[in-house]
C-alpha positions in Angstrom: 4.7 -34.9 -0.1 8.0 -36.5 -1.0 7.9 -39.5 -3.2 10.9 -41.3 -1.7 12.9 -40.6 -4.9 16.1 -39.9 -2.8 15.6 -42.7 -0.3 18.9 -44.4 -1.0 21.1 -41.5 -2.0 21.4 -37.7 -1.6 19.7 -35.6 -4.2 21.9 -34.1 -6.9 22.8 -30.5 -6.7 20.8 -29.6 -9.8 17.6 -30.6 -7.8 18.0 -27.9 -5.1 21.2 -25.8 -5.3 21.4 -22.6 -7.4 24.5 -21.4 -9.1 26.8 -19.4 -6.9 27.4 -15.7 -7.5 24.1 -14.9 -9.2 23.0 -11.2 -9.0 20.2 -10.5 -6.6 18.0 -9.4 -9.5 18.4 -12.8 -11.2 17.5 -14.7 -8.0 14.5 -12.5 -7.5 13.4 -13.2 -11.0 13.8 -16.9 -10.4 11.5 -16.6 -7.3 8.9 -14.5 -9.3 8.8 -17.1 -12.1 8.4 -20.0 -9.7 5.7 -18.3 -7.6 3.8 -16.7 -10.4 4.8 -13.1 -9.7 6.2 -10.8 -7.0 2.7 -10.0 -5.8 2.3 -13.6 -4.8 5.3 -13.5 -2.5 3.8 -11.0 0.0 3.9 -12.0 3.7 1.8 -10.1 6.2 4.0 -9.5 9.2 1.3 -7.6 11.2 0.2 -4.0 11.8 -0.3 -3.4 8.1 3.4 -4.2 7.3 4.3 -6.6 4.6 7.5 -8.2 3.3 8.5 -10.0 0.2 9.4 -13.7 0.8 11.4 -16.2 -1.1 12.0 -20.0 -1.0 15.2 -21.5 0.1 15.9 -25.2 -0.6 18.2 -27.1 1.8 19.5 -30.6 2.2 20.3 -31.0 5.9 23.4 -33.0 7.0 22.8 -36.8 7.1 19.5 -36.5 5.2 18.3 -37.5 1.8 15.5 -35.1 1.6 15.1 -31.6 0.1 13.5 -29.3 2.6 11.8 -26.0 1.6 11.8 -22.9 3.8 9.9 -19.6 3.3 12.2 -16.7 4.2 11.7 -12.9 4.5 13.4 -10.0 6.2 11.7 -8.0 9.0 13.4 -5.3 11.1 16.8 -6.2 9.8 16.4 -9.9 10.8 15.8 -12.9 8.6 12.6 -14.9 9.5 12.4 -18.5 8.3 9.5 -20.9 8.3 9.6 -24.6 7.3 7.2 -25.3 4.5 7.7 -29.0 3.7 9.7 -31.4 1.6 10.0 -31.5 -2.2 11.4 -34.2 -4.5 11.5 -33.1 -8.1 14.6 -33.6 -10.3 15.4 -29.9 -11.0 15.7 -26.8 -8.8 13.1 -25.0 -11.0 10.4 -27.7 -10.4 11.2 -27.9 -6.7 10.8 -24.1 -6.3 7.5 -24.4 -8.0 6.4 -27.3 -5.8 7.5 -25.4 -2.7 5.5 -22.4 -3.7 2.4 -24.6 -4.1 2.9 -25.8 -0.5 3.1 -22.1 0.6 -0.1 -21.3 -1.2 -1.9 -24.4 0.2 -0.9 -23.4 3.7 -1.9 -19.8 3.1 1.4 -18.4 4.3 1.3 -15.4 1.9 -1.2 -12.9 0.7 -2.2 -13.9 -2.8 -4.0 -11.2 -4.8 -4.5 -10.1 -8.3 -5.2 -6.7 -9.8 -8.8 -6.1 -8.9 -11.2 -6.3 -11.8 -12.2 -2.7 -12.8 -9.2 -1.3 -10.9 -8.4 2.3 -11.5 -4.7 1.3 -11.8 -4.7 1.0 -15.5 -1.2 2.2 -16.2 1.9 -0.1 -16.0 3.6 2.3 -13.5 0.7 2.3 -11.1 0.2 -1.4 -11.3 3.9 -2.0 -10.5 3.5 0.0 -7.3 0.4 -2.0 -6.3 2.1 -5.3 -7.1 5.2 -4.5 -5.2 3.2 -3.6 -2.1 6.3 -2.7 -0.2 6.2 -2.0 3.5 8.3 1.2 2.9 10.1 3.1 0.2 7.3 2.9 -2.3 7.5 5.1 -5.4 4.8 7.5 -4.1 6.5 7.7 -0.7 10.0 8.4 -2.2 8.6 11.1 -4.5 6.8 12.7 -1.5 9.9 12.6 0.6 12.0 14.2 -2.2 9.4 17.0 -2.7 9.2 17.8 1.0 13.0 17.8 1.3 13.3 20.3 -1.5 11.1 22.7 0.5 13.7 22.7 3.2 12.0 20.5 5.7 13.8 17.7 7.6 12.1 14.7 9.0 12.5 11.1 10.4 11.5 8.2 8.1 9.4 5.1 8.9 9.2 5.5 12.7 6.5 5.2 15.3 5.5 8.8 16.3 4.5 7.7 19.8 6.3 5.3 22.1 4.3 2.2 22.5 2.3 2.8 19.3 3.1 -0.1 17.0 2.3 1.9 13.9 4.9 3.7 11.9 4.5 6.9 9.9 6.3 7.5 6.6 7.5 11.0 7.6 7.7 12.3 11.2 8.2 15.9 12.2 9.0 15.5 15.9 9.1 19.2 16.9 5.9 20.1 15.2 4.3 16.8 16.2 3.1 16.0 12.7 3.0 12.4 11.3 2.6 12.0 7.6 1.2 8.8 6.0 1.4 8.0 2.3 -1.6 5.8 1.7 -2.1 3.6 -1.3 -5.5 4.0 -2.9 -6.3 0.3 -3.0 -5.0 -0.8 0.3 -6.5 2.1 2.3 -9.8 2.4 0.5 -9.5 5.6 -1.4 -13.1 7.0 -1.9 -12.2 8.1 -5.4 -10.2 5.2 -6.8 -10.7 2.1 -4.7 -12.6 -0.6 -6.6 -13.6 -3.8 -4.7 -12.0 -7.0 -5.8 -14.3 -9.7 -7.3 -11.8 -12.4 -6.4 -11.8 -13.6 -2.8 -14.1 -10.6 -2.2 -14.9 -11.2 1.4 -11.3 -11.5 2.4 -10.3 -8.3 0.7 -13.4 -6.4 1.9 -12.4 -7.3 5.5 -8.8 -6.5 4.8 -9.5 -3.0 3.5 -12.1 -2.3 6.1 -9.6 -3.3 8.8 -6.9 -1.0 7.3 -9.4 1.9 7.3 -10.4 1.2 10.9 -6.7 1.1 11.9 -6.0 4.4 10.1 -8.8 6.1 12.0 -7.7 4.6 15.3 -4.1 5.8 14.6 -5.2 9.3 13.9 -7.3 9.4 17.1 -4.4 8.1 19.2 -2.1 10.7 17.8 -4.6 13.5 18.4 -5.0 12.4 22.0 -1.3 13.0 22.5 -1.2 16.4 20.7 -0.1 15.1 17.3 -1.6 15.7 13.9 -1.9 13.0 11.3 -1.6 14.1 7.7 -2.6 11.6 5.1 -1.6 11.8 1.5 -3.3 9.6 -1.1 -1.2 7.9 -3.7 -3.1 9.7 -6.5 -2.4 13.2 -5.2 -0.1 15.6 -7.1 3.2 15.3 -5.3 4.1 19.0 -5.2 0.7 20.1 -4.0 0.9 17.4 -1.2 4.4 18.5 -0.2 3.3 22.2 0.0 0.3 21.2 2.2 2.6 19.3 4.5 5.0 22.2 4.7 2.3 24.7 5.6 1.0 22.4 8.4 4.5 21.7 9.8 5.6 25.3 9.8 2.3 26.5 11.3 2.6 24.0 14.2 6.3 24.6 14.7 5.8 28.3 15.0 3.0 28.2 17.6 
């Protein structure tokens, strides 16, 4: 909680305000350093969707306090949640203090690379850490490969009206919905390794993801759709060819 350091005067700019005109990458690196890494900035916005959050420090008019807000973008809109007050003498230390408040309040998903994880290469680990809601590297590679086969599709949309679950590629005419599933987050039978840190939480999280996947597939099937799931570890060209065969077969019926 604030120490009352700024009780009789406004805090200096160096304690909260960042330099103007900094590139986005620099500001992102600042947040990563303060939070302990991008993976620790992940917000669960529901239905398996996540967003990357950041801290904004503000001094409101007529106040002598530095207030911290957790901010992220969802569906094109900025969401903001008040975290608390900080009172360090530098922006860096105040960002670190604000992130500690975030962690104490459990406002983000904090995870580490699971012990014994199959993701041993830097490229695979970077995908897991990013944990993006869309446009992951495997998803982009799959899109590109499918596009090269002459197929056209919609991206990141709900196949069914009223179904609050989005598919990565949607072929409306053929009624095919493609999901690019990360091996850790969706419990791949070949590569998923349980986390030994906060194991109960992650066990329930992965189990819930798998249950939701099965329910999504069933709801799609009930409405004449076919769900095609592609694991992160699958060879991209082979997966694209599999999708193409399914789509062309159903479109030609």
